PDB file of N, CA, C and O in Angstrom, chain B, residues numbered from 101:
ATOM      1  N   MET B 101     150.777 111.392  79.690  1.00  0.00           N
ATOM      2  CA  MET B 101     150.056 110.889  80.888  1.00  0.00           C
ATOM      3  C   MET B 101     150.921 110.445  81.977  1.00  0.00           C
ATOM      4  O   MET B 101     151.874 109.668  81.915  1.00  0.00           O
ATOM      5  N   GLN B 102     150.344 111.181  83.182  1.00  0.00           N
ATOM      6  CA  GLN B 102     151.410 111.226  84.235  1.00  0.00           C
ATOM      7  C   GLN B 102     150.437 109.855  85.185  1.00  0.00           C
ATOM      8  O   GLN B 102     149.287 109.704  84.773  1.00  0.00           O
ATOM      9  N   VAL B 103     150.798 109.099  86.154  1.00  0.00           N
ATOM     10  CA  VAL B 103     150.128 107.490  86.757  1.00  0.00           C
ATOM     11  C   VAL B 103     150.627 107.742  87.490  1.00  0.00           C
ATOM     12  O   VAL B 103     151.845 107.564  87.508  1.00  0.00           O
ATOM     13  N   ASN B 104     149.757 108.469  88.819  1.00  0.00           N
ATOM     14  CA  ASN B 104     149.906 108.517  90.226  1.00  0.00           C
ATOM     15  C   ASN B 104     149.781 107.309  90.581  1.00  0.00           C
ATOM     16  O   ASN B 104     148.687 106.815  90.308  1.00  0.00           O
ATOM     17  N   THR B 105     150.855 106.355  91.333  1.00  0.00           N
ATOM     18  CA  THR B 105     150.677 105.282  92.106  1.00  0.00           C
ATOM     19  C   THR B 105     150.900 105.641  93.952  1.00  0.00           C
ATOM     20  O   THR B 105     151.582 106.568  94.389  1.00  0.00           O
ATOM     21  N   LEU B 106     150.344 104.917  94.553  1.00  0.00           N
ATOM     22  CA  LEU B 106     150.394 105.037  96.165  1.00  0.00           C
ATOM     23  C   LEU B 106     151.420 104.220  96.507  1.00  0.00           C
ATOM     24  O   LEU B 106     151.509 103.054  96.123  1.00  0.00           O
ATOM     25  N   SER B 107     152.388 104.904  97.379  1.00  0.00           N
ATOM     26  CA  SER B 107     153.568 103.898  98.058  1.00  0.00           C
ATOM     27  C   SER B 107     153.288 102.798  98.765  1.00  0.00           C
ATOM     28  O   SER B 107     153.920 101.751  98.618  1.00  0.00           O
ATOM     29  N   TYR B 108     152.195 102.961  99.698  1.00  0.00           N
ATOM     30  CA  TYR B 108     151.730 101.780 100.581  1.00  0.00           C
ATOM     31  C   TYR B 108     151.074 100.711  99.183  1.00  0.00           C
ATOM     32  O   TYR B 108     150.982  99.502  99.395  1.00  0.00           O
ATOM     33  N   LEU B 109     150.862 101.003  98.486  1.00  0.00           N
ATOM     34  CA  LEU B 109     150.213  99.735  97.654  1.00  0.00           C
ATOM     35  C   LEU B 109     151.241  99.107  96.840  1.00  0.00           C
ATOM     36  O   LEU B 109     150.830  98.509  95.845  1.00  0.00           O
ATOM     37  N   ASP B 110     152.797  99.121  97.109  1.00  0.00           N
ATOM     38  CA  ASP B 110     153.557  98.887  96.227  1.00  0.00           C
ATOM     39  C   ASP B 110     154.201  97.746  97.086  1.00  0.00           C
ATOM     40  O   ASP B 110     154.948  98.213  97.946  1.00  0.00           O
ATOM     41  N   ASN B 111     154.114  96.288  97.090  1.00  0.00           N
ATOM     42  CA  ASN B 111     154.656  95.522  98.282  1.00  0.00           C
ATOM     43  C   ASN B 111     156.273  95.008  97.653  1.00  0.00           C
ATOM     44  O   ASN B 111     156.957  94.088  98.102  1.00  0.00           O
ATOM     45  N   THR B 112     156.576  95.842  96.592  1.00  0.00           N
ATOM     46  CA  THR B 112     157.673  95.058  95.799  1.00  0.00           C
ATOM     47  C   THR B 112     159.100  95.379  96.285  1.00  0.00           C
ATOM     48  O   THR B 112     159.299  96.494  95.805  1.00  0.00           O
ATOM     49  N   GLY B 113     159.923  95.114  96.795  1.00  0.00           N
ATOM     50  CA  GLY B 113     160.961  95.548  97.289  1.00  0.00           C
ATOM     51  C   GLY B 113     162.511  95.545  96.900  1.00  0.00           C
ATOM     52  O   GLY B 113     162.641  94.426  96.405  1.00  0.00           O
ATOM     53  N   ASP B 114     163.536  96.057  96.856  1.00  0.00           N
ATOM     54  CA  ASP B 114     164.760  96.090  96.128  1.00  0.00           C
ATOM     55  C   ASP B 114     165.485  95.556  97.038  1.00  0.00           C
ATOM     56  O   ASP B 114     166.671  95.640  96.720  1.00  0.00           O
ATOM     57  N   ASP B 115     165.321  95.027  98.061  1.00  0.00           N
ATOM     58  CA  ASP B 115     166.521  94.154  98.868  1.00  0.00           C
ATOM     59  C   ASP B 115     165.684  93.047  99.443  1.00  0.00           C
ATOM     60  O   ASP B 115     164.863  93.064 100.360  1.00  0.00           O
ATOM     61  N   PRO B 116     166.302  91.641  98.307  1.00  0.00           N
ATOM     62  CA  PRO B 116     165.390  90.481  98.695  1.00  0.00           C
ATOM     63  C   PRO B 116     165.806  89.929 100.100  1.00  0.00           C
ATOM     64  O   PRO B 116     165.521  88.736 100.206  1.00  0.00           O
ATOM     65  N   ALA B 117     166.407  90.473 101.217  1.00  0.00           N
ATOM     66  CA  ALA B 117     166.398  89.836 102.457  1.00  0.00           C
ATOM     67  C   ALA B 117     165.548  90.283 103.167  1.00  0.00           C
ATOM     68  O   ALA B 117     165.515  89.826 104.309  1.00  0.00           O
ATOM     69  N   VAL B 118     164.658  91.212 102.831  1.00  0.00           N
ATOM     70  CA  VAL B 118     163.350  91.948 103.040  1.00  0.00           C
ATOM     71  C   VAL B 118     161.929  91.561 102.695  1.00  0.00           C
ATOM     72  O   VAL B 118     161.321  92.111 101.777  1.00  0.00           O
ATOM     73  N   ARG B 119     161.402  90.592 103.459  1.00  0.00           N
ATOM     74  CA  ARG B 119     160.163  90.059 102.918  1.00  0.00           C
ATOM     75  C   ARG B 119     159.333  91.521 102.415  1.00  0.00           C
ATOM     76  O   ARG B 119     159.705  92.611 102.849  1.00  0.00           O
ATOM     77  N   ALA B 120     158.425  91.420 101.661  1.00  0.00           N
ATOM     78  CA  ALA B 120     157.414  92.209 101.367  1.00  0.00           C
ATOM     79  C   ALA B 120     156.406  92.235 102.222  1.00  0.00           C
ATOM     80  O   ALA B 120     156.531  91.333 103.050  1.00  0.00           O
ATOM     81  N   ARG B 121     155.621  92.772 102.353  1.00  0.00           N
ATOM     82  CA  ARG B 121     154.111  93.270 103.096  1.00  0.00           C
ATOM     83  C   ARG B 121     153.091  92.327 102.182  1.00  0.00           C
ATOM     84  O   ARG B 121     152.967  92.484 100.968  1.00  0.00           O
ATOM     85  N   LEU B 122     152.271  91.168 103.072  1.00  0.00           N
ATOM     86  CA  LEU B 122     151.175  90.580 102.293  1.00  0.00           C
ATOM     87  C   LEU B 122     150.144  91.136 102.167  1.00  0.00           C
ATOM     88  O   LEU B 122     149.699  91.086 101.021  1.00  0.00           O
ATOM     89  N   VAL B 123     149.546  91.673 102.896  1.00  0.00           N
ATOM     90  CA  VAL B 123     148.515  92.643 103.235  1.00  0.00           C
ATOM     91  C   VAL B 123     148.788  94.009 103.043  1.00  0.00           C
ATOM     92  O   VAL B 123     149.224  94.644 104.003  1.00  0.00           O
ATOM     93  N   VAL B 124     148.580  94.643 101.816  1.00  0.00           N
ATOM     94  CA  VAL B 124     148.841  96.484 101.848  1.00  0.00           C
ATOM     95  C   VAL B 124     147.369  96.873 101.889  1.00  0.00           C
ATOM     96  O   VAL B 124     146.441  96.086 101.701  1.00  0.00           O
ATOM     97  N   GLY B 125     147.259  98.147 102.150  1.00  0.00           N
ATOM     98  CA  GLY B 125     146.357  98.947 102.008  1.00  0.00           C
ATOM     99  C   GLY B 125     145.680  99.135 103.347  1.00  0.00           C
ATOM    100  O   GLY B 125     146.426  99.150 104.326  1.00  0.00           O
ATOM    101  N   ASP B 126     144.293  99.289 103.553  1.00  0.00           N
ATOM    102  CA  ASP B 126     143.588  99.468 104.325  1.00  0.00           C
ATOM    103  C   ASP B 126     142.927  98.258 105.268  1.00  0.00           C
ATOM    104  O   ASP B 126     142.132  98.318 106.206  1.00  0.00           O
ATOM    105  N   ASN B 127     143.518  97.269 104.696  1.00  0.00           N
ATOM    106  CA  ASN B 127     143.135  96.124 105.286  1.00  0.00           C
ATOM    107  C   ASN B 127     144.075  95.364 105.834  1.00  0.00           C
ATOM    108  O   ASN B 127     145.164  95.126 105.309  1.00  0.00           O
ATOM    109  N   ASP B 128     143.566  94.815 107.271  1.00  0.00           N
ATOM    110  CA  ASP B 128     144.551  93.604 107.912  1.00  0.00           C
ATOM    111  C   ASP B 128     144.025  92.337 107.938  1.00  0.00           C
ATOM    112  O   ASP B 128     142.957  92.059 107.392  1.00  0.00           O
ATOM    113  N   PHE B 129     144.873  91.355 108.689  1.00  0.00           N
ATOM    114  CA  PHE B 129     144.771  89.649 108.460  1.00  0.00           C
ATOM    115  C   PHE B 129     143.268  89.642 108.910  1.00  0.00           C
ATOM    116  O   PHE B 129     142.788  88.568 108.549  1.00  0.00           O
ATOM    117  N   HIS B 130     142.496  90.280 109.442  1.00  0.00           N
ATOM    118  CA  HIS B 130     141.117  89.995 110.280  1.00  0.00           C
ATOM    119  C   HIS B 130     139.911  90.133 109.087  1.00  0.00           C
ATOM    120  O   HIS B 130     139.027  89.380 108.675  1.00  0.00           O
ATOM    121  N   SER B 131     140.340  91.439 108.778  1.00  0.00           N
ATOM    122  CA  SER B 131     139.251  91.652 107.495  1.00  0.00           C
ATOM    123  C   SER B 131     139.470  90.927 106.079  1.00  0.00           C
ATOM    124  O   SER B 131     138.642  90.782 105.180  1.00  0.00           O
ATOM    125  N   VAL B 132     140.695  90.545 106.121  1.00  0.00           N
ATOM    126  CA  VAL B 132     140.974  89.394 104.719  1.00  0.00           C
ATOM    127  C   VAL B 132     140.356  88.453 105.200  1.00  0.00           C
ATOM    128  O   VAL B 132     139.349  88.110 104.581  1.00  0.00           O
ATOM    129  N   THR B 133     140.714  87.701 106.450  1.00  0.00           N
ATOM    130  CA  THR B 133     139.723  86.563 106.985  1.00  0.00           C
ATOM    131  C   THR B 133     138.258  86.442 106.769  1.00  0.00           C
ATOM    132  O   THR B 133     137.575  85.562 106.245  1.00  0.00           O
ATOM    133  N   GLU B 134     137.945  87.696 107.382  1.00  0.00           N
ATOM    134  CA  GLU B 134     136.281  87.737 106.942  1.00  0.00           C
ATOM    135  C   GLU B 134     135.958  87.785 105.550  1.00  0.00           C
ATOM    136  O   GLU B 134     135.210  86.924 105.087  1.00  0.00           O
ATOM    137  N   GLN B 135     136.386  88.605 104.895  1.00  0.00           N
ATOM    138  CA  GLN B 135     136.259  88.169 103.663  1.00  0.00           C
ATOM    139  C   GLN B 135     136.296  86.805 102.382  1.00  0.00           C
ATOM    140  O   GLN B 135     135.551  86.494 101.452  1.00  0.00           O
ATOM    141  N   VAL B 136     137.728  86.199 103.009  1.00  0.00           N
ATOM    142  CA  VAL B 136     137.497  84.562 102.761  1.00  0.00           C
ATOM    143  C   VAL B 136     136.843  83.870 102.995  1.00  0.00           C
ATOM    144  O   VAL B 136     136.686  82.989 102.149  1.00  0.00           O
ATOM    145  N   CYS B 137     136.000  83.785 104.317  1.00  0.00           N
ATOM    146  CA  CYS B 137     135.516  82.853 105.122  1.00  0.00           C
ATOM    147  C   CYS B 137     134.168  83.227 105.062  1.00  0.00           C
ATOM    148  O   CYS B 137     133.262  82.422 105.275  1.00  0.00           O
ATOM    149  N   GLY B 138     133.900  84.950 104.653  1.00  0.00           N
ATOM    150  CA  GLY B 138     132.111  85.137 104.586  1.00  0.00           C
ATOM    151  C   GLY B 138     131.172  84.108 103.046  1.00  0.00           C
ATOM    152  O   GLY B 138     129.976  83.884 102.864  1.00  0.00           O
ATOM    153  N   VAL B 139     132.223  83.785 102.353  1.00  0.00           N
ATOM    154  CA  VAL B 139     131.904  83.247 100.944  1.00  0.00           C
ATOM    155  C   VAL B 139     131.572  81.681 101.213  1.00  0.00           C
ATOM    156  O   VAL B 139     131.050  80.845 100.476  1.00  0.00           O
ATOM    157  N   VAL B 140     131.994  81.604 102.346  1.00  0.00           N
ATOM    158  CA  VAL B 140     131.447  80.051 102.888  1.00  0.00           C
ATOM    159  C   VAL B 140     130.485  79.976 104.041  1.00  0.00           C
ATOM    160  O   VAL B 140     129.585  79.139 104.100  1.00  0.00           O
ATOM    161  N   GLU B 141     130.771  81.099 105.160  1.00  0.00           N
ATOM    162  CA  GLU B 141     129.838  80.884 105.995  1.00  0.00           C
ATOM    163  C   GLU B 141     128.229  81.806 105.471  1.00  0.00           C
ATOM    164  O   GLU B 141     127.224  81.527 106.126  1.00  0.00           O
ATOM    165  N   ARG B 142     128.100  82.794 104.379  1.00  0.00           N
ATOM    166  CA  ARG B 142     126.939  83.149 104.586  1.00  0.00           C
ATOM    167  C   ARG B 142     125.767  82.290 104.146  1.00  0.00           C
ATOM    168  O   ARG B 142     126.090  81.426 103.330  1.00  0.00           O
ATOM    169  N   PRO B 143     124.475  82.315 104.490  1.00  0.00           N
ATOM    170  CA  PRO B 143     123.597  81.438 104.616  1.00  0.00           C
ATOM    171  C   PRO B 143     123.658  81.400 102.836  1.00  0.00           C
ATOM    172  O   PRO B 143     124.276  82.200 102.134  1.00  0.00           O
ATOM    173  N   GLN B 144     122.872  80.294 102.389  1.00  0.00           N
ATOM    174  CA  GLN B 144     122.663  80.032 101.058  1.00  0.00           C
ATOM    175  C   GLN B 144     121.455  80.684 100.521  1.00  0.00           C
ATOM    176  O   GLN B 144     120.478  80.397 101.212  1.00  0.00           O
ATOM    177  N   PRO B 145     121.220  81.340  99.685  1.00  0.00           N
ATOM    178  CA  PRO B 145     119.813  81.788  99.108  1.00  0.00           C
ATOM    179  C   PRO B 145     118.983  81.014  98.882  1.00  0.00           C
ATOM    180  O   PRO B 145     119.217  79.824  98.672  1.00  0.00           O
ATOM    181  N   ARG B 146     117.694  81.602  98.880  1.00  0.00           N
ATOM    182  CA  ARG B 146     116.480  80.426  98.948  1.00  0.00           C
ATOM    183  C   ARG B 146     116.430  79.795  97.390  1.00  0.00           C
ATOM    184  O   ARG B 146     116.103  78.616  97.253  1.00  0.00           O
ATOM    185  N   ILE B 147     116.751  80.587  96.267  1.00  0.00           N
ATOM    186  CA  ILE B 147     116.555  79.929  95.240  1.00  0.00           C
ATOM    187  C   ILE B 147     117.675  78.468  95.074  1.00  0.00           C
ATOM    188  O   ILE B 147     117.564  77.558  94.252  1.00  0.00           O
ATOM    189  N   TRP B 148     118.773  78.643  96.189  1.00  0.00           N
ATOM    190  CA  TRP B 148     119.334  77.425  96.008  1.00  0.00           C
ATOM    191  C   TRP B 148     119.101  76.081  96.836  1.00  0.00           C
ATOM    192  O   TRP B 148     119.682  75.003  96.711  1.00  0.00           O
ATOM    193  N   TRP B 149     118.077  76.457  97.726  1.00  0.00           N
ATOM    194  CA  TRP B 149     117.497  75.407  98.232  1.00  0.00           C
ATOM    195  C   TRP B 149     116.453  74.963  97.567  1.00  0.00           C
ATOM    196  O   TRP B 149     115.810  73.968  97.902  1.00  0.00           O
ATOM    197  N   VAL B 150     116.170  75.809  96.393  1.00  0.00           N
ATOM    198  CA  VAL B 150     114.748  75.145  95.583  1.00  0.00           C
ATOM    199  C   VAL B 150     115.452  74.156  94.917  1.00  0.00           C
ATOM    200  O   VAL B 150     115.177  72.957  94.944  1.00  0.00           O
ATOM    201  N   VAL B 151     116.667  74.851  94.118  1.00  0.00           N
ATOM    202  CA  VAL B 151     117.377  74.046  93.276  1.00  0.00           C
ATOM    203  C   VAL B 151     117.782  72.652  93.475  1.00  0.00           C
ATOM    204  O   VAL B 151     117.696  71.632  92.792  1.00  0.00           O
ATOM    205  N   PHE B 152     118.306  72.972  94.769  1.00  0.00           N
ATOM    206  CA  PHE B 152     118.618  72.006  95.428  1.00  0.00           C
ATOM    207  C   PHE B 152     117.899  70.531  95.920  1.00  0.00           C
ATOM    208  O   PHE B 152     118.418  69.425  95.766  1.00  0.00           O
ATOM    209  N   ALA B 153     116.687  70.776  96.495  1.00  0.00           N
ATOM    210  CA  ALA B 153     115.717  70.064  96.699  1.00  0.00           C
ATOM    211  C   ALA B 153     115.202  69.270  95.404  1.00  0.00           C
ATOM    212  O   ALA B 153     115.006  68.055  95.416  1.00  0.00           O
ATOM    213  N   ILE B 154     114.972  70.229  94.095  1.00  0.00           N
ATOM    214  CA  ILE B 154     114.543  69.681  92.639  1.00  0.00           C
ATOM    215  C   ILE B 154     115.722  68.699  92.213  1.00  0.00           C
ATOM    216  O   ILE B 154     115.350  67.606  91.787  1.00  0.00           O
ATOM    217  N   SER B 155     117.025  68.926  92.267  1.00  0.00           N
ATOM    218  CA  SER B 155     117.984  67.984  92.073  1.00  0.00           C
ATOM    219  C   SER B 155     118.001  66.629  92.829  1.00  0.00           C
ATOM    220  O   SER B 155     118.241  65.511  92.375  1.00  0.00           O
ATOM    221  N   SER B 156     117.639  67.061  94.293  1.00  0.00           N
ATOM    222  CA  SER B 156     117.668  65.591  95.094  1.00  0.00           C
ATOM    223  C   SER B 156     116.706  65.150  94.783  1.00  0.00           C
ATOM    224  O   SER B 156     116.780  63.939  94.994  1.00  0.00           O
ATOM    225  N   SER B 157     115.651  65.442  94.325  1.00  0.00           N
ATOM    226  CA  SER B 157     114.581  64.203  94.244  1.00  0.00           C
ATOM    227  C   SER B 157     114.556  63.868  92.763  1.00  0.00           C
ATOM    228  O   SER B 157     113.713  63.047  92.404  1.00  0.00           O
ATOM    229  N   LEU B 158     115.434  64.438  91.784  1.00  0.00           N
ATOM    230  CA  LEU B 158     115.122  63.722  90.608  1.00  0.00           C
ATOM    231  C   LEU B 158     116.362  62.681  90.728  1.00  0.00           C
ATOM    232  O   LEU B 158     116.370  61.710  89.971  1.00  0.00           O
ATOM    233  N   THR B 159     117.466  62.876  91.717  1.00  0.00           N
ATOM    234  CA  THR B 159     118.688  61.970  91.939  1.00  0.00           C
ATOM    235  C   THR B 159     117.837  60.691  92.635  1.00  0.00           C
ATOM    236  O   THR B 159     118.449  59.656  92.374  1.00  0.00           O
ATOM    237  N   LEU B 160     117.025  60.508  93.171  1.00  0.00           N
ATOM    238  CA  LEU B 160     116.073  59.373  93.545  1.00  0.00           C
ATOM    239  C   LEU B 160     115.704  58.961  92.848  1.00  0.00           C
ATOM    240  O   LEU B 160     114.919  58.029  93.025  1.00  0.00           O
TER     241      LEU B 160
END
């Protein structure tokens, strides 16, 4: 069975003096930042607020 690999996804190098690419594929630094920060910056779902209100009232 033959496995096809894409050369631009291979971030390993033979020369240790040359740094390997950190962001490979179709992504750039902006898209990686948007994916990482989007988890925190998105608004919380309604069920989260309901459960938060219930747990806060039980804590008091």
